[in-house]
N, C-alpha and C positions, 0 to 999 in steps of 0.2 A: 476612662478611655477604653474603647471598643477596638480590639486588633482584629484584622480579617488574614487569615493565613489561606492561600491559595494551596491546595490539595490534589496532588496530581499522583497518577502511578503509571507503570510500563506495562506494556503486553510484550512477551514473546511468544513466538510461534518458529516451530521448526518443522520442514517437509524434505523429505526425499523424492527425487525426482529421476527417472533414468532418462537421462539425456546428457548434453554438454552444457559447460557453463556458456559458451559463447551463445548457444540458443536460448538457454533461460534467461541470459541478458537481454536479448532481442527480445523476449516477450515481457520483460519489465520496463523497457523502454520505448518500444514502438507501437504508436496508438493504433495500426492495424492489428497488432499482435493482442494488445492489452483487451481488446474486445472479446478475444476468446474465453478470458478467465476474470478478468477484473471488472468489466463493466459493458455497458451495451453500447457507448459510445466515448470515444477518446480523441484529445487532441494534444500533441505533445511535442516538446522542443528540447529534446533530451540533451542539452547541453549544459554546464555550470550556470545558473542564473536564468535557465529558460523555465518556460511557464507549462503547466499542464491543465487539463480539465477534462473530468469524468462524470458521465452522465449515467448512473446506476440503476435508476429508476424511469428513465424516459429514454427514446430514441435520438436525443439531441435538440429536443425542443426546449426553451427557456433556458434559465440558468442553470450550470453544471451543477450537479451534488456535491461534489468534492473538485477542488481546485488547489494548487499550490506552484511551488516554484523548485526547482531541482538546486540542490544544494551541493552535492558532490557525486561525482561519478568517475568510478576506476573500473574502464572496461574489463567485463567479464570478471569482476570481484565485487564493487559495492554501487549500490545505489542509494542515493538520499535525499529525500525531499520534504518540504514543509506540506502538510496536510491539512487542508482548511475545510471543515465540515459544517457549516452554518445549521443546520438540522439539528446537531448536538451542541452548538457553541463550542466547536473543537477547533482550536490552533495547537496541532500537534507537530512532531516530528517522526517520519517513518525510515528507517535503516534497513536496507537488505544486504546482508553477506552471503556471497556464494563460495561453496567450496567443492572440490571434484576429489571423490576417492571410486579408483576403481570404475565401473560404468553407470554411478550414479552421483548427483548434484545434491548438495546439502545447500538447502535456504535457509539462513537464520534472520527470520525479520523481528526488529524490535520496534514498536511503535510507542512512543515516549510522550509524557506532558500529558497524557488523558485526564481530565478534569472528572473530579467527585463531584459531583453536583446533584443536589436532591430535586433541582424544579426539572431536571429531563431524566429520562432514562439512564441508566448508567451507562456511558460510552464504551467503557471497558469490556462490558459482557457484550454489547451490540457487536464491537470489534472484534472480540474475539470469535464467534460466531461468522462476521465476514470473513476473516480472513481464512478460516479453516474452509468455508464453503467455496473462497477464491482460490486456495491451493489444491481442494479436492476437484476443481473443474479444471485446472491447469494440468494436473496429473492424467484425469481422463482424456483431455483433449490432445496431449501429447502420446498417449497409449492407443488412440484411436489408428 
């Protein structure tokens, strides 16, 4: 008898931003602000069970590259959503936790249930680069 075990791993990324938790929370949940750092076009209904769609490679033509549902929102503290990316056959969970210390916001991102599948480029490394670039764009945008 052959057994198949799904293997996955988690990605953790931390960033420190000169801002407030209120401002960062808005950039995580408002479609008009997501386009400054996360994607080229966004649609979002930031309530528990609300849907979101992200176009990272086009200006909103065709199907979104990434989509999902908000699972948990605690204003100015936590955003959690299901992350579906058919390009990598990924159905994962993103949790972002905000903390404030002096004049900086600490952003802890946990991207869990990333598959390890040899048929595709390894999503773990693709998303490690994706989130680093996204947070770099956020920091640059808020510093301008």
